C-alpha positions as CSV (number, residue, x, y, z in Angstrom):
1,M,17.3,3.5,22.9
2,R,17.5,2.6,19.2
3,Q,17.4,-1.1,19.9
4,L,14.4,-0.5,22.2
5,L,12.6,1.3,19.4
6,L,13.3,-1.3,16.8
7,S,12.2,-4.1,19.0
8,A,9.1,-2.4,20.2
9,T,5.7,-3.8,19.2
10,V,3.8,-1.3,17.1
11,A,0.9,-3.6,16.4
12,V,-2.5,-3.5,18.2
13,A,-1.8,-3.3,22.0
14,L,-4.8,-4.2,24.1
15,G,-3.2,-5.0,27.3
16,G,-2.7,-2.8,30.3
17,S,-4.7,0.1,31.5
18,L,-4.7,3.8,30.6
19,G,-5.9,4.9,34.0
20,A,-9.3,5.8,35.2
21,P,-11.5,8.0,33.0
22,S,-12.3,11.5,33.9
23,A,-15.3,11.9,36.2
24,A,-16.5,15.0,34.4
25,Q,-18.5,14.3,31.3
26,D,-18.9,17.2,28.9
27,F,-21.8,16.6,26.5
28,S,-21.7,20.0,24.9
29,P,-21.9,20.0,21.1
30,V,-18.6,20.6,19.2
31,V,-19.6,20.1,15.5
32,Y,-22.8,19.6,13.6
33,V,-22.8,17.1,10.7
34,N,-26.0,17.5,8.6
35,N,-28.7,16.6,11.1
36,S,-26.5,15.1,13.8
37,V,-24.1,16.4,16.4
38,V,-20.7,15.3,17.7
39,T,-20.2,16.1,21.4
40,Q,-17.1,16.8,23.4
41,Y,-17.7,13.6,25.4
42,E,-17.8,11.6,22.2
43,I,-14.5,13.1,21.1
44,Q,-12.9,12.2,24.4
45,Q,-14.2,8.7,24.2
46,R,-13.0,8.2,20.6
47,Q,-9.6,9.5,21.6
48,R,-9.4,7.0,24.5
49,F,-10.6,4.2,22.2
50,S,-7.8,5.1,19.8
51,Q,-5.2,5.0,22.6
52,V,-6.4,1.5,23.6
53,L,-6.1,0.3,20.1
54,N,-2.7,2.0,19.7
55,S,-3.9,3.7,16.6
56,P,-1.4,5.8,14.6
57,E,-3.4,9.0,15.1
58,Q,-4.6,9.6,18.7
59,G,-5.0,13.4,18.9
60,V,-8.2,15.4,19.4
61,D,-8.2,16.5,15.7
62,A,-8.0,12.8,14.6
63,A,-10.9,11.8,16.9
64,E,-13.1,14.6,15.7
65,R,-12.4,13.8,12.1
66,A,-13.1,10.1,12.6
67,L,-16.5,10.9,14.3
68,I,-17.5,13.3,11.5
69,E,-16.7,10.5,8.9
70,D,-18.7,8.0,10.9
71,R,-21.7,10.3,10.8
72,L,-21.3,10.6,7.0
73,R,-21.0,6.8,6.7
74,L,-24.2,6.3,8.7
75,D,-26.0,8.9,6.6
76,A,-25.0,7.2,3.4
77,A,-26.2,3.9,4.8
78,R,-29.6,5.3,5.7
79,Q,-30.0,6.8,2.2
80,I,-30.0,3.3,0.7
81,G,-32.0,1.7,3.4
82,V,-29.2,0.1,5.4
83,E,-29.7,-0.4,9.1
84,V,-27.4,-2.4,11.3
85,S,-29.3,-5.0,13.3
86,D,-28.3,-6.2,16.7
87,V,-27.1,-9.4,15.2
88,G,-25.0,-7.6,12.7
89,L,-23.6,-5.4,15.4
90,E,-22.6,-8.4,17.5
91,Q,-21.0,-10.1,14.5
92,G,-19.0,-6.9,13.9
93,L,-17.8,-6.8,17.5
94,A,-16.8,-10.5,17.3
95,E,-14.9,-9.9,14.1
96,F,-13.1,-6.8,15.4
97,A,-12.2,-8.6,18.7
98,G,-11.0,-11.6,16.7
99,R,-8.3,-9.5,15.0
100,A,-6.7,-9.0,18.4
101,G,-7.1,-12.7,19.2
102,L,-9.8,-12.0,21.8
103,T,-13.4,-13.0,22.3
104,T,-16.1,-10.3,22.3
105,G,-16.3,-10.5,26.1
106,E,-12.6,-10.1,26.5
107,F,-12.4,-7.3,24.1
108,I,-15.2,-5.4,25.9
109,Q,-13.5,-6.0,29.3
110,V,-10.3,-4.4,28.0
111,L,-12.1,-1.4,26.6
112,E,-14.2,-0.7,29.6
113,R,-11.3,-1.3,32.0
114,N,-9.6,1.6,30.1
115,G,-12.6,3.9,30.3
116,V,-14.2,3.3,26.9
117,E,-17.9,3.1,27.5
118,R,-20.3,0.8,25.8
119,Q,-21.9,3.4,23.5
120,A,-18.6,4.6,22.2
121,Y,-17.3,1.3,20.9
122,R,-20.7,0.1,19.7
123,D,-21.1,3.4,17.6
124,F,-17.6,2.7,16.1
125,I,-18.5,-0.8,15.1
126,R,-22.0,0.2,13.9
127,A,-20.5,2.8,11.5
128,G,-18.0,0.3,10.2
129,V,-20.6,-2.4,9.5
130,A,-22.9,0.1,7.9
131,W,-20.2,1.5,5.6
132,R,-19.1,-2.0,4.6
133,E,-22.7,-2.6,3.3
134,V,-22.7,0.7,1.5
135,V,-19.4,-0.2,-0.2
136,R,-20.8,-3.7,-1.1
137,Q,-24.0,-2.2,-2.7
138,R,-22.7,1.0,-4.3
139,I,-19.1,0.5,-5.1
140,M,-18.2,-3.1,-5.5
141,P,-20.5,-3.6,-8.6
142,T,-18.7,-0.8,-10.4
143,V,-15.1,-2.2,-9.8
144,A,-13.4,-4.7,-12.0
145,V,-9.8,-5.8,-12.8
146,T,-9.0,-6.3,-16.4
147,D,-6.4,-8.8,-17.6
148,A,-4.3,-5.9,-18.9
149,E,-4.3,-4.3,-15.5
150,L,-3.2,-7.6,-14.0
151,D,-0.4,-8.1,-16.6
152,Q,0.8,-4.6,-16.0
153,E,0.9,-5.1,-12.2
154,M,2.7,-8.4,-12.5
155,K,5.3,-6.9,-14.7
156,R,5.7,-4.0,-12.2
157,I,6.3,-6.6,-9.4
158,V,8.9,-8.4,-11.4
159,E,10.7,-5.1,-12.3
160,T,10.6,-3.6,-8.8
161,P,13.6,-4.4,-6.7
162,L,13.0,-6.2,-3.4
163,I,14.1,-3.7,-0.7
164,T,16.9,-5.2,1.4
165,Q,18.2,-2.1,3.2
166,V,16.6,1.2,4.4
167,L,18.1,4.5,5.4
168,L,16.0,6.0,8.2
169,S,15.9,9.1,10.4
170,E,14.2,8.8,13.8
171,M,12.5,11.1,16.1
172,I,11.7,9.8,19.6
173,I,9.6,12.3,21.7
174,P,9.4,11.4,25.4
175,A,5.8,11.1,26.7
176,P,5.9,11.0,30.5
177,G,2.8,9.8,32.4
178,G,0.0,12.2,32.0
179,Q,1.5,13.9,29.0
180,E,0.7,11.3,26.4
181,E,-2.1,13.2,24.8
182,A,-0.1,16.4,24.4
183,V,2.9,14.6,22.9
184,M,0.6,12.8,20.5
185,N,-0.9,16.1,19.4
186,L,2.6,17.5,18.9
187,A,3.6,14.4,16.8
188,E,0.5,14.7,14.6
189,T,1.2,18.4,14.1
190,L,4.7,17.5,13.0
191,T,3.5,14.9,10.5
192,R,1.3,17.6,8.8
193,S,4.0,20.3,8.8
194,I,7.1,18.3,7.8
195,G,7.7,18.4,4.1
196,S,11.3,17.5,3.6
197,E,14.3,15.7,5.2
198,G,15.5,19.1,6.4
199,D,12.3,19.8,8.2
200,F,12.4,16.4,9.9
201,A,16.1,16.9,10.9
202,A,15.2,20.3,12.4
203,A,12.3,18.8,14.4
204,A,14.5,15.9,15.5
205,R,17.1,18.2,16.9
206,Q,14.4,20.1,18.8
207,Y,12.2,17.3,20.1
208,S,14.1,14.0,19.9
209,A,15.6,12.4,23.1
210,T,18.2,10.1,21.6
211,P,21.9,10.6,20.6
212,S,20.9,10.7,16.9
213,A,19.1,14.1,17.6
214,G,22.4,15.9,17.1
215,R,22.5,14.4,13.6
216,G,19.0,15.4,12.8
217,G,17.8,11.8,13.7
218,R,19.9,10.3,10.9
219,L,20.7,6.5,11.3
220,E,23.0,4.4,9.2
221,W,21.9,1.8,6.6
222,M,19.8,-0.9,8.2
223,A,19.0,-4.4,6.9
224,V,15.3,-5.0,6.6
225,E,15.7,-8.5,7.9
226,N,17.1,-7.1,11.2
227,M,14.0,-5.0,11.8
228,P,11.1,-6.4,14.0
229,P,8.4,-8.0,11.9
230,S,5.8,-5.5,13.2
231,L,7.8,-2.5,11.9
232,R,8.8,-3.9,8.5
233,P,5.4,-3.4,6.7
234,I,5.1,0.1,8.0
235,I,8.6,1.1,6.7
236,L,8.3,-0.8,3.5
237,G,5.0,0.9,2.8
238,L,6.8,4.2,2.5
239,Q,8.5,5.8,-0.5
240,P,11.7,7.8,0.1
241,G,10.8,11.2,1.3
242,Q,7.8,9.9,3.4
243,M,7.4,9.4,7.1
244,T,5.4,7.1,9.3
245,P,2.4,8.3,11.3
246,P,3.2,8.7,15.0
247,L,3.9,5.3,16.6
248,T,3.6,4.8,20.3
249,V,6.0,2.8,22.5
250,P,6.1,2.8,26.3
251,G,7.0,6.3,27.4
252,A,7.5,7.8,24.0
253,V,6.0,8.7,20.6
254,V,8.1,7.8,17.5
255,L,8.4,9.0,14.0
256,F,10.5,7.6,11.2
257,Y,11.5,9.3,8.0
258,L,12.6,7.1,5.0
259,R,15.6,8.8,3.3
260,D,16.5,6.1,0.8
261,T,16.4,2.3,0.1
262,R,18.6,-0.3,-1.5
263,G,17.3,-3.4,-3.2
264,E,17.9,-6.1,-5.8
265,L,15.8,-7.8,-8.3
266,R,14.5,-11.3,-7.6
267,P,16.5,-14.1,-9.2
268,G,15.6,-14.5,-12.9
269,A,13.9,-11.1,-13.1
270,R,16.5,-9.8,-15.7
271,E,15.7,-12.5,-18.2
272,Q,13.2,-11.6,-20.9
273,Q,11.0,-13.2,-23.6
274,L,11.0,-11.2,-26.8
275,N,8.3,-11.3,-29.5
276,Y,9.4,-9.5,-32.7
277,L,8.5,-9.3,-36.4
278,Q,11.0,-9.5,-39.2
279,V,9.9,-8.5,-42.7
280,T,12.2,-8.6,-45.7
281,F,11.5,-6.0,-48.5
282,A,13.0,-6.0,-52.0
283,S,14.5,-2.5,-51.5
284,S,15.7,-0.2,-48.7
285,A,13.2,2.4,-49.8
286,E,10.3,0.0,-49.3
287,A,11.6,-1.0,-45.9
288,Q,12.1,2.6,-44.8
289,N,8.6,3.5,-45.9
290,A,7.1,0.6,-44.0
291,A,9.1,1.3,-40.9
292,A,8.1,4.9,-40.9
293,Q,4.4,4.3,-41.3
294,A,3.8,1.1,-39.4
295,L,2.6,1.9,-35.8
296,S,2.5,-1.6,-34.6
297,C,3.3,-5.2,-35.5
298,G,-0.3,-5.5,-36.7
299,T,0.1,-2.6,-39.2
300,L,3.5,-3.9,-40.3
301,Y,1.7,-7.1,-41.3
302,E,-0.4,-5.0,-43.6
303,F,2.6,-3.6,-45.4
304,A,3.9,-7.2,-45.8
305,N,0.6,-8.3,-47.5
306,G,1.4,-10.3,-50.6
307,L,5.0,-11.1,-49.7
308,P,6.1,-14.7,-49.6
309,D,5.8,-16.4,-46.2
310,Q,9.6,-16.8,-45.9
311,Q,9.9,-13.0,-46.0
312,V,7.5,-12.4,-43.1
313,Q,8.5,-14.1,-39.9
314,E,7.4,-13.6,-36.3
315,F,9.6,-14.9,-33.5
316,T,8.9,-15.5,-29.8
317,G,11.6,-16.8,-27.5
318,S,14.1,-16.0,-24.8
319,Q,16.8,-13.4,-25.3
320,G,19.4,-16.2,-25.5
321,S,17.6,-17.8,-28.4
322,V,17.6,-14.6,-30.6
323,P,20.5,-14.3,-33.1
324,A,23.1,-11.9,-31.7
325,D,22.9,-9.4,-34.6
326,I,19.1,-9.1,-34.2
327,A,19.2,-9.1,-30.3
328,I,21.5,-6.1,-30.2
329,R,19.2,-4.1,-32.4
330,L,16.1,-5.1,-30.4
331,A,17.8,-4.1,-27.2
332,S,17.4,-0.4,-28.0
333,L,13.7,-0.7,-29.1
334,D,10.5,-0.1,-27.2
335,E,7.4,-2.1,-28.0
336,N,6.1,-1.3,-31.6
337,E,9.3,0.5,-32.6
338,A,11.1,-0.6,-35.7
339,V,14.6,-0.5,-37.2
340,V,15.7,-1.1,-40.9
341,V,18.6,-3.5,-41.5
342,N,20.1,-3.3,-45.0
343,R,21.0,-6.7,-46.6
344,G,22.6,-5.6,-49.8
345,G,19.9,-5.0,-52.3
346,A,17.1,-6.1,-49.9
347,A,16.3,-4.7,-46.4
348,D,14.7,-6.1,-43.3
349,V,12.3,-4.3,-41.0
350,L,12.7,-5.5,-37.4
351,M,9.9,-4.5,-35.1
352,L,9.7,-5.3,-31.4
353,C,6.2,-6.5,-30.6
354,D,6.5,-7.3,-26.9
355,R,9.1,-7.6,-24.2
356,T,8.0,-9.7,-21.3
357,P,10.0,-10.7,-18.1
358,A,10.8,-14.4,-18.4
359,L,9.3,-15.0,-15.0
360,L,5.9,-14.0,-16.3
361,A,6.3,-15.8,-19.7
362,G,6.9,-19.1,-18.0
363,L,10.4,-19.5,-19.4
364,D,11.9,-19.3,-15.9
365,A,9.8,-20.4,-13.0
366,G,11.9,-18.3,-10.7
367,P,12.1,-18.9,-6.9
368,V,9.6,-21.3,-5.5
369,A,8.6,-22.6,-2.1
370,T,10.9,-25.2,-0.6
371,A,9.9,-28.3,1.3
372,S,11.6,-29.4,4.5
373,T,10.9,-32.4,6.7
374,T,10.5,-32.0,10.5
375,D,9.6,-35.0,12.7
376,G,8.5,-36.9,9.7
377,E,6.2,-34.2,8.4
378,T,6.8,-32.2,5.3
379,V,6.7,-28.4,5.8
380,T,6.5,-26.0,2.9
381,D,8.6,-22.9,3.5
382,A,7.6,-19.8,1.6
383,N,10.3,-18.2,-0.6
384,P,10.3,-14.4,-0.1
385,N,11.7,-14.0,-3.7
386,A,8.9,-16.0,-5.3
387,L,6.3,-14.2,-7.4
388,P,2.8,-13.9,-5.9
389,E,0.0,-15.9,-7.6
390,R,-1.8,-14.0,-10.3
391,E,-5.2,-14.4,-8.6
392,A,-3.8,-13.1,-5.4
393,V,-2.5,-10.0,-7.2
394,R,-5.8,-9.6,-9.0
395,Q,-7.5,-9.6,-5.5
396,Q,-5.0,-7.0,-4.3
397,I,-5.7,-4.7,-7.2
398,Y,-9.5,-5.2,-6.7
399,N,-9.2,-4.4,-3.0
400,R,-7.1,-1.3,-3.8
401,K,-9.6,0.0,-6.3
402,I,-12.5,-0.5,-3.9
403,S,-10.6,1.3,-1.2
404,Q,-9.8,4.2,-3.5
405,A,-13.4,4.4,-4.7
406,A,-14.7,4.3,-1.2
407,N,-12.4,7.0,0.0
408,A,-13.4,9.1,-3.0
409,Y,-17.1,8.6,-2.2
410,L,-16.5,9.5,1.5
411,A,-14.7,12.7,0.4
412,E,-17.7,13.5,-1.9
413,L,-20.1,13.0,1.0
414,R,-18.0,15.3,3.1
415,A,-17.9,18.0,0.4
416,D,-21.7,17.8,0.1
417,A,-22.4,17.8,3.8
418,V,-23.4,20.7,6.0
419,I,-20.7,20.8,8.7
420,R,-20.5,23.6,11.2
421,R,-18.9,24.1,14.5
422,N,-20.6,25.2,17.6
């Protein structure tokens, strides 16, 4: 069963059929959002749509929440004069279908074969297209990525170990034909209620249908490279102590809990470039005074004003190029910290100005892409240990900040909305 799970595809699944839609259509209102209403039928349709897309959340609560948010997105669009044209809607449909490798016509056929009616999927696309324009007009102009943010993120990437092994717990809840919705609702309830590994283990013993259930779902250490590509980004997106949303596989709903990870730094990541200032004062008292009051290398220069050039020296270089007696003292300093080194009558103030990973300083290019020749053609193979390009990282930060701002704006819209249940 474990091998079945780890080889199962958890990406978008648009093949097959979910069965015929219910003949009864309940258009009774369920919730009012400002001046619009969400009906029971819309919730049923959104839930079916989510099942076709194999979305992580497929329960009734998730469908209702999504429809409420869509109403808020459309309200926000109308407030700034945004209306989705028929052309824009068709472009949105084509783009969404293209993500699954389908034409618009093929995409619609799959949806309608599975009981998702025209209005349901067009409303979904319309809200998405409208919200994208809201984000473009209201949020994107306010977001920028500074060089300092980029430098900090690049340094974080270098200093973060690449995860090579994960320690997982699994919960595999059987979902026989006709019970898929009930099992998904159970799984979503569990994701909201589980707050610790102990909670997950207790739930696994109760609901899981694999031999690991007796161990609370605990699995042994697993190499990331042995996991299916579709599952890797989901697991690697977790922090220890977090769990995946419910994942559907044929005949079951699956939850994974990440207990721990093992990793290693990319080659060259331990090497550093040091930038430090060495100022020689005539006496230990002067040096101690300067070290105590100087808050940065810039202010230490002020204390050195008037000293001969040979007594004020700034160095930048790799750790290996720094004299051993100085390097050992710098090893215990943070940036803009200083230490006094007595030299008989005179004394030196050593202050660390900057400590930069050599991979970022350009002293060590680190892992790079490799080229291989196949049938006379040169093929460039990506190196998983290589650092990402700075502009690619800048774009990632930009996208993340936009997403965070958009989510915050949507939460603000929900807090200000008049939402009441029938």
